[in-house]
N, C-alpha and C positions, 0 to 999 in steps of 0.2 A: 556442464562445461560448454564453452563456446566452440562451435564446430567450424565456422568459417567467418570471413570478413563480413559477409552479408548478414550473418546472424547478429552481429553487433548492432545492426540498425533496427532490430526487432524490438518493438515495445514490450513483448512478452519477456525478452531476455533481461531488460533493465528492471522490469517489475519483479522478476524472479530474484534478481540480485538484491534489490532493496528489501524484499520480504525476508530473504535469508539473513539480512543484517538486522532484522527485527523492526523494519519500518513498513508503512502501508502504501506509500506512493513515492515516486521520485520527485525531488525538489527541482526547481528551475536550473540551478547550477549543475545538477547531475544530468538532466536532460540536455543541457547545453553542451556539456563535455562529451557525453557518451558517443554520439555519431562521429566525432572527429578522431577518435583514438585509432581505429583500424588503419587510417592513412599513414600513421607513424610520423605525422608532421610535428614540428615543434610548436607548442601552443602557448599563447599569452592570454590569460583569462582575467578580466576585470571582476573583482569581487567587492561586496559591500557587507551589509549586516544579514545577508540571506542565510537561510538554514541549509543544512545538509552538506556543508563544506568538508567536514571530517571524512565522510564516506567518499566524496568526490576526490579527495586527495589520494585515496587508495585505488581508484579506478584504473589509472594508467599502469600501476604495478601489477594488478590482478588480471586485467583483460588482455594485455599484450602477451602475457606469459601463462599459457593455458595449462601446461603440464609441469609437475614438480621437476625441478632441475637440481643439479649438484653444486651450483655456484650462486654467488650473490648477483642478482640482476636488477634490483630496484632499490633506490635510496630516496627517502622522503624526508625533507628537512622542514621543520617547523619550530618556531620559538615559543609556541603556545603550549603550556603544560596541560591545559584542559584537552587540547586536541590530541596530545600524546596519550593520555588516559583513554580518551574516546576511541582512538585508533586501536589500542590494545584490545578493548572490548569487541569492536567490530571485526578485527582480524581473527579473534578466537571463534566467533560465530561463523565467519565465512570459510575459514580453513577447516572447519568441521563438516562443511556441506559441499558447496560447489567446487571449492578449491582445496579439497582434502589432500594432504601431503605437503602443502607449501609450508616452509619453515620461516618464522619471522622473529624479530626482536625489536622491542621499543627501548631506546637508549636515551637517558636524560632524566629519568624519574628517580634514580638512586642519587644519593648525595655524593658518592665517589665513583670514578670510572672503574676502579679495581673490583667493585662489587658486581660489575656487569660482565666480568671475564667469563663466567660460566655460561652466560647467555650467548656470547659471540663465539664461544668455542665450538658450537654446533655448525653444521653446514647450512648456513642461512640463505634464503632466497630474497627476503625483503627486510629492510631495516628502516624504521621510523625513528628519527632522533633530532635533538637540537644541534645546531651547527657547532656550538662549543664542545659538546660531548663527542661528536664525530671527529672533530679536529684533535681532541685529546687522545682518542683511540688511534688515529692515524700516526700521530707523533710517537706513540708507544709501540707502533708496529703491530697493533692488534687487528687492523682491518686492511684488506686488500680490495681495492675498487677496480681492478683491471678488467673484470668480467662484466662490469655494469652496462646495462643497456637502456635503463630508464632512470631519469632524475626528475623529481618533483620538488618544487620550491614553494612554500607557503610564506610569502613575503609579508611581514607585519607593517602596520602603519607607523607613522611618526609617534614617539621619538626613537623607536627601536630599529628603524629601517637601516640606518647607516651601518651600525655594527653587523647586522644580518648580511648586508650586501658584501661587506669586506670578508666575512667568514665564508660566504658562498663562493666568492672568487677564488679563495684559497683552495677550497674543496674541489672546485671546477678544474683547477690545475692538476689534480691528482687522478682524474678519471679519463677514460678514452674519449677521443674526439667525436666518434660516430655513435651518438646515443640520442634517444628521444628525450627532449626537455619539455616539461610542462610547468609554467609559472602562474601561480595565483597571486594577484596583487591588487590592493585597493585603488591605487592611482598609477597605472602602468607608465603614463607619460613622465613620471618623476623618477623612474628607475635609472640610476646612474650606471649600474653594472651591466646594462644591456650591451655595452661596448665589448665586454668580455665574450659575449656570445657571438657578436659580429666578427670578432677576430677568429673564432672557430668555424666560420662560414655557416653559422646557424641562422636560419630564416624563421622568425617567430610569426606564426599566423594568429591574428587576434580573433578570438571567438566572440560572437554577438551575445549580448546579455538578453535574458528572457524574464518577463515578469512572473511572479509566483502564480501558479495555476492550482486551484483547489481540486480535489478529487472526491467525487461523490459516488457511493454505491447505491443503485436504484433498485428497489423492490416494488413490483406492482401486485395488487391483490384485488380480489372481488368480494372480500369479506370486511367485517368491522376492522378498522385500521388499528385499534388497540389490541385486538386479538392477533393481528398480523405482526405487530411490533413485539408482542410477547413471544410469539413463535420464533421470530428472528433472533431475539436476545437469548432465549433458552437454547436455540439450535447452535449458537456460537460457543456456548459454555463459558463465556466471559461476561458476567452481568455487573460486576463491581465497577464503580467509578464511571457510570454512564449518565449522561444528561439526556432525558427523554422529553421532547417538546411536543405536546399534544394540541389538537385543534380546539378542544373545549374541556371544561371541568369534568363532564360526564365521561369522556373517553379517558381522561387522566385517572379517574377513580376506577374505571374498569381495568385499565392496565395495571394499576397498583394492586388491585385485588387478584388478578391473574398471576402476578409475580409472587405475591405473598403465599398463594396456594402452593406454589412450587418451591417455597422455602427461601424466597428472596425478599429481604426487608427493603421496601421502597425508600426508607429514610436512610438506613445505614449503608446499603449497598448501591443505591442509585438515586439520583435526584429526578423526580417526576414533576413537571410543571405543565401549565396549560397556557394557551394563547400567545406563546412566543415570548412572554416576559421572562427576563433573566435577572431581575433585580433581587438582591440579597441571596443570590445563589453562589456558594463557594466554588468557583470554577477551577481553582488549583487542584491538580491531580486528576481532572477529568480526562479520560483517554478515548471515549466514544460519545458522539453526539448523534442522536437519532431524531429525525423530524417525522412525526406520524400525521400525515395528511395536511401539514402546514409547511410552507417554504418561505422563510424570511428573505429580505433583500440580501444581496451578496455582501454588502458592507456589514450587516449584522452578523452574517455567518463568519466573516473574517475576524470580526471583533471577538466572537465567542471562542474561535480557535486561538487567537492571541492571548485571551484572558486565561487560558489553561496554563500558560507559562511553559508550554512544551514546544518542541520542534513541530511545525505544522504537519510534517510527514508522519509523525507519531500519533496524530489524532485522527481517528476514523470518523468519517462523515457518512451517515446513512439516511436515506429517505424512503418512506413508504407512501406510495400514491395509489389511490383507488383508480381502477380502470375507467370509472365514470368521470374522473377529474381530468378532463381534457386540457383545462387551463394550466394545471400543474405540469403535465407532461409537455405542453407546448413551451412553458417557461424554461424547463430544464433543457429542452432541445435547443432553444434560442441561446441559452448560456453556453452550451457546448459549441455551437456553430461560431459564436463570437469569441471563443477561446477564453471565456471567463472561468469555465469549470469543465473538467473532464468527467465523463460518466462511465460507469461500469455496471452493466445490467447483471443482476443476480437473481437466481431462481429461489423461490420460497423454500425453506427447509422442509423436508419430509418429516413424517412422524418419527421415523427411526433416527433422523438427525437431531430432532428436538430432544428425544430421550437420551441420545448420546451426550448432547450438550448438558442436559439436566444431570447426568451422572458425573460429568467433568466438574460441574459447578459444586456438586455435593462433595466430591473428592478434594477440591480446592478449599472448601470451607473446613473440612476435617483437618487438612494440613495446616491451615493458617489460623483459624478462629476458635476451634473447639478446644476444650480442656481435656487432655489425654486421660486424666484421672477419672473424670466423669464418664468418658466413653468406655474406659476399662470396666467400670461398674456395670454398664449395659452389656458389655461383652461377656461378663461373668454370668449374668442372667440368661443370655442367649445360650451359652455353653451348657448351662444347668437345665434349661427347660426346652430347648429346641434340639432334636436329634441331629447328629452330625450330617447325615445325608439329606436332611430337610432344610438346612440353613440357607442354601442358595435359593431354594423355592420360597423360603420365608422372606429373603431380601427382594426377590423378584415380585412377590405379592405386594410388599410395601411400595416398591417402585411403581407398580401398576396402579395402585390406589392413588399415589401422588400424581402420576401422569393422567389418569382418567379424569381427575377434577379439572384439568385444563379445558377439556371438551373443545379442543381446537381441531376442526376437520382438516385433513390433508389437502393442500392445493392440488396435488396430482390427482387425488380421488375425485375432486370436484371437476377437474378438467376431463377425466375419463367419463364422468357422467354426461358431460356436455357432448362428448364425441358420440355417445350412444344415441343422442337425439339426431334428427335428420340434419346433417351439415353438408355443405359442398365446399370443396377445395378450389380456390381460384388461383390462377397463375398471374403474377404481376411482374412486368418486365423491368424491374429495377432492384438493385441489391447493394451489397456492402461497398462496391466500387464507387457508389454515389453517396457514401456515408449514410446509408439508410439502416435503421435498426428497428426491431420489432415494435418498440414504443411509437416510432414515427408512423408505421403503417396502421397501428391501432388507432392513433389519433386521426390519420387521414380517412380511414373507413368510417369511423364513428362520427366525425364532423361532417363528412359528405353525405352520409346516409342516415344520420341520427339513429344509429344502432343502439339497442339496449345491450347491457353487459352479457346477457345470456345468448345474444345473437352472434357473438364473435368468439371463435375458438382459438386454436393454436396458430401461431405465426412463425414461419420458418424463413429466415433470410439467408440466402447464399450470395456468392460473389456477384453474379450478374442478374439474378432474378430472385423472386420470393414466392412463397405459397401462403395463402391466408384462408383459414376456415371461417365461413360465415353460415348463417341459417339458410337452408335451401329456399325458404320462402322469399329471402331478400337477395339471393344470388343473381338473378336475372336483372334486378334493379341496379345492382352494383356494376354489372357489365355495361348496362345501357348508359349509366351516368359517368362512369370512370374510364371506360375504354377510350383512349385518345386524349385524355385530359393532360394538361401540362403540370409536371411535378419535378421539382429540383432541376429546372432548366431543360427538361426534355419531355416529349410526349410518351406516355406509358401505355402499354397494352395490358388490358385486364380481360381474362377469359377463363373458361373452365380448364382446369389442369387435365392433362391426358394421363391416363393410367399406363404404367409400364407393362 
């Protein structure tokens, strides 16, 4: 739940909200609207063909009303049947998580208003409906809008706009004068019914539009990128419908082999290609795109996302960069600074997370793909030949044999081995407040000192300063070369960290 107005501005809050709705990142229209809502201003938002509008329509109703109430406080009007159905799905997800207890109804999907009487007989908090159906219920005396505090209008484009505006004016005459109004419209300057809002002393603030920003999850590794990609996919437990783009054919073959050992069919479950070529690849249905050691141009990435036929927020983008690949890290950092792409650094999954994902993948395969009759035959054999108290050990042994063939060392274990070597921790006087992330400091130290991957350890970035582990043999050189150097518009201090 949202605790205060300041929380509404938090990127973590909006990310949590969109993830509960089943998406991976917020779309531009969602990020555009989100910061404006706590002010309770009346908003006018210009829309186009951008994605994510169905969830954005729900934001004002959900965010301003944090706790379940006993009256109707939000009405959302849309003439788009697709958005009605989408709103129903999203509200079911959201009211089972962050907004548990909120009651809602979607009106206008049934052929007759009387079929919806059972829905609106409950104590509703949120109603999403077509203007025609809302008017129908108002005239029948089925709805009372006196407690309303939020009105959201999804204005259609021509030729349906005129009828929508007339219906909206009628509904507007039936609700209280002091409410927050949020209008989504393709061409706000053509709206004729804005005069009705001016008569109600409503001052509409026009929000600025934002271009679509891709979201990339970044993993860095010091091992073979194909092995790292296999670990990431297996650790997620969702391997189907993935597009995996490798740097060369050798790594593509390695990745295919590693996944096949774990019971993943590279042809049926995932498309594995090399060299960045996507010709003759069926992109429809792809929900995850992973770049293993290769990063195409931003235009190519956007085309791949568009070719999936999905909302861009529903397509996960992941990239695996070798810690030696300073050029790749620099390109990603440049894209982020230019607001072409947002980055989220992710830790490599541990062995336990890989095994957990492997189990989830097996369970999903059993539920979806396997023939129950064939599995029942195997179950009969197990019951007959494996003692009851040994069955769990039998399953554990099979899982161990499956996992052992991956032979993927844990990134944490390799990090621990590095720490056992002689390393020194350096203090660096720059942190998150200058938008510095671990990948930036890794690139800075490696490019300045020509460090090998074994000579740099963990990097910890705090708000105002950071700590970097490097080889003791190179630590004094780092201080001599980097102390006082200019970075991100300021001179930085680099020195040995003091133990507490």
